Structure formats: structure tokens, C-alpha cells
C-alpha positions as MATLAB code, in Angstrom:
seq = 'TESLTRSAVLLVLAMTLGGIVGGLLGIGAAAFRRRAASLSMLLLSILGISTPSFVLVVLLQFGVILFYQSTGTRLLPAGGFGYDAHMVLPVLVLASRPIAQVARLTSAHVETLINEDFVRVARSKGLTETEIWLGHILPNVAGTVLSAIASSLRFSLSSLPLVETFFGWRGLGYYLLQRIESYDTR';
ca = [
     102.119   36.632  -10.813;
     103.953   33.363   -9.347;
     101.624   33.458   -6.590;
      98.532   33.680   -8.738;
      99.378   31.132  -10.801;
     100.169   28.701   -7.579;
      96.316   29.490   -6.768;
      95.063   29.207  -10.065;
      96.778   25.821  -10.366;
      94.969   24.825   -7.088;
      91.343   26.067   -8.274;
      91.422   24.885  -11.534;
      92.519   21.321  -10.576;
      89.625   20.986   -7.511;
      86.897   22.373   -9.688;
      87.853   20.200  -12.806;
      87.791   17.090   -9.799;
      84.776   17.972   -8.635;
      83.148   18.491  -11.455;
      84.120   15.204  -12.850;
      84.227   13.285   -9.667;
      80.605   14.708   -8.642;
      78.982   14.026  -11.996;
      79.957   10.353  -11.866;
      78.499   10.086   -8.434;
      75.930   11.864   -8.841;
      75.300   10.100  -11.775;
      75.630    7.030  -10.182;
      73.511    7.606   -7.369;
      70.800    8.052   -9.496;
      71.088    4.892  -11.566;
      71.078    2.813   -9.067;
      68.248    4.530   -6.867;
      66.789    3.204   -4.130;
      69.516    0.568   -3.234;
      72.155    1.025   -0.642;
      75.079    2.439   -2.896;
      72.627    5.232   -3.943;
      72.042    5.901    0.047;
      75.804    5.598    0.687;
      76.468    8.296   -2.238;
      74.142   10.899   -1.180;
      75.262   10.141    2.961;
      79.136   10.864    1.442;
      78.035   13.985    0.058;
      75.946   15.673    2.765;
      79.096   14.853    4.476;
      81.247   16.873    2.229;
      79.051   19.380    2.043;
      79.209   19.745    5.950;
      82.680   19.228    6.651;
      84.689   22.037    7.530;
      87.946   22.874    5.385;
      90.279   23.488    8.271;
      88.634   19.774    9.793;
      89.233   18.420    6.570;
      92.996   19.683    6.187;
      93.795   18.684    9.668;
      92.346   14.765    9.120;
      94.455   14.522    6.000;
      97.592   15.853    7.254;
      97.336   13.331   10.393;
      96.385   10.728    8.586;
      99.594   10.983    6.018;
     101.703   11.479    8.937;
     100.510    8.657   10.843;
     100.438    6.130    7.660;
     104.215    7.228    7.614;
     104.877    6.765   11.852;
     102.951    3.232   11.492;
     105.176    2.299    7.707;
     107.852    4.483    6.790;
     106.640    5.188    3.672;
     105.757    8.223    3.036;
     102.609    8.010    1.361;
     101.881   12.043    0.112;
     103.556   15.440    1.657;
     101.494   16.950    4.512;
     102.879   20.149    3.122;
     105.265   22.677    0.947;
     104.705   23.476   -2.420;
     105.392   21.997   -5.666;
     103.822   20.822   -8.881;
     103.819   17.062   -7.951;
     102.723   15.076   -4.891;
     102.402   18.534   -2.912;
      99.153   19.040   -4.864;
      97.260   15.993   -3.567;
      96.141   17.397   -0.880;
      95.093   21.180   -1.150;
      93.283   19.688   -4.370;
      90.984   17.161   -2.767;
      90.218   19.484    0.375;
      89.629   22.547   -2.393;
      87.387   19.962   -4.355;
      85.410   17.907   -1.317;
      82.728   20.648   -1.076;
      82.171   21.113   -5.121;
      82.360   17.169   -5.413;
      79.448   17.003   -2.878;
      77.676   19.624   -4.574;
      78.270   18.439   -8.093;
      77.340   15.061   -6.937;
      73.816   16.629   -5.418;
      72.558   18.329   -7.776;
      73.214   15.847  -10.368;
      71.524   13.361   -8.793;
      68.611   14.918   -8.441;
      68.348   16.320  -12.025;
      69.263   12.574  -13.714;
      66.374   11.572  -11.079;
      63.908   13.884  -12.715;
      65.362   13.216  -15.861;
      65.277    9.581  -16.020;
      61.002   10.192  -15.509;
      60.586   12.878  -18.087;
      58.340   12.138  -21.391;
      61.482   12.476  -24.104;
      62.981    9.851  -22.144;
      59.818    7.085  -21.763;
      59.230    7.970  -25.994;
      62.749    7.137  -26.280;
      62.230    3.839  -24.737;
      59.371    3.133  -26.695;
      61.340    3.581  -29.590;
      63.484    0.977  -29.018;
      66.441    2.800  -28.348;
      69.114    1.066  -25.487;
      69.472    2.418  -22.038;
      72.951    2.981  -23.156;
      71.737    4.655  -26.235;
      69.499    6.539  -24.309;
      71.830    7.616  -21.489;
      74.398    8.925  -24.265;
      71.748   10.594  -26.211;
      69.575   12.200  -24.073;
      70.093   12.367  -20.362;
      73.928   12.912  -19.982;
      73.855   15.947  -22.613;
      71.285   17.206  -20.370;
      72.907   17.011  -17.625;
      75.825   18.682  -18.679;
      74.502   21.821  -17.647;
      73.627   20.896  -14.350;
      77.307   20.086  -13.893;
      78.616   22.953  -14.894;
      76.351   25.330  -13.057;
      77.354   23.622  -10.015;
      80.681   23.880  -10.460;
      80.221   27.755  -10.992;
      78.506   27.949   -7.697;
      81.040   25.891   -5.613;
      83.573   28.072   -7.010;
      82.498   30.082   -4.040;
      83.234   27.685   -1.469;
      86.718   26.766   -2.775;
      87.820   30.524   -2.962;
      86.805   31.099    0.853;
      88.702   27.846    1.494;
      91.717   28.999   -0.404;
      93.608   31.337    2.351;
      93.340   28.301    5.051;
      94.446   25.409    2.661;
      97.265   27.452    1.436;
      98.348   28.538    4.880;
      97.661   25.134    6.173;
      99.648   23.002    3.665;
     102.282   26.326    3.117;
     101.222   27.232   -0.228;
     102.220   30.552   -1.060;
      99.996   32.233   -3.462;
      96.712   34.673   -3.208;
      94.974   33.270   -0.166;
      98.354   32.948    2.006;
      99.054   36.742    1.068;
      96.146   37.960    2.011;
      96.325   36.395    5.690;
      99.658   37.274    5.755;
      98.401   40.867    4.978;
      95.246   40.592    7.475;
      97.532   39.549    9.998;
      99.934   42.340    9.897;
      97.179   45.377    9.291;
      98.764   45.983    6.034;
      95.675   47.692    3.681;
      98.315   48.715    1.138;
];
């Protein structure tokens, strides 16, 4: 049960981070459409979707180790278990693809919503942009964010054994790989 708890904590935090950061990035990309900021956000989301988890794990661990070697300051632990700073890197790796996927889908959905008739009617009624965003656009985006999180959960689940192994996080994914390695089919 402890290994289930460890894996569940990582996944819940990664999905929460993916929904919040991805949603904000997607809304920002749609709000600033046809500007450099929008293009940058979408390019980052494409990079996040296409980067394999094992590459991101190695890059983050290498970055933390290089930072420590150059400054002598321990920024984050490069591995190990703990419900503290030890969670940051595994959660970032597991959340990278959900962030990117939520951002892409949210951006596309918000761009279509901005041009919908009900938004034009709200503008013609004299509502402010803040009222339109808070009352009309954002409530319609919530479903897209939730469905994007649900569909990206499979990517995080498939990355979980690798992430737990690389970071020394003994959860269900780690033990799954241990059982496969030892040919234990019980």
C-alpha cells in the first residue's frame, strides 16, 4: 500500500500541475494570438509533447548536478524518496507531457471560443473583456482542460516506471520493472 501511495501522490501532483500550468499557458497563447509570446508557448508545448521522459529525466538530473558542481549549492535532490523537495523533479517529468497537451488543446479551444457568436453578442451588450472571459470563455474551457488531463494520464502512467526507477522512488512503477527484470509473474 505504501508503494501505491507513493505512485498516486506523484501522479496526482503531476496531473494537477499539468492542468493548472497547461491551462494557463493555453489561455495565454490564445489571448496573445499572432504574437511572439503565443508562438513561443505553442513551440514549448510541441517540445514538451515530443520529448521522451527518459531524456527529460537525464537532462534535469544533469542540470541539478551541474548546478551543484558549479555553485556548491544543492538546488534539488537528483534522486531519492521524500515528500519534500525530492518530489519536484519526478513531478516535473511526469507533468511535462500533460502540460504540453493541455496547453495545445486549451489554446485551440479558446481561439475558437473567441470567435463564437455568444462572445460577439456579449461584446455587443457592452460587457468588458474581463466579464466575457470570466463569464463566458473560461467556463467553457474547463471541460477541455479536464478531458485533456484525462487523456494525458495515460502518458504519465506509461512514464511512471521509468521516472520512479531513475529517481529512486520506490512506487508501483519501480516494483513493476523489478518484477519484469526478475521474470516474476506472480
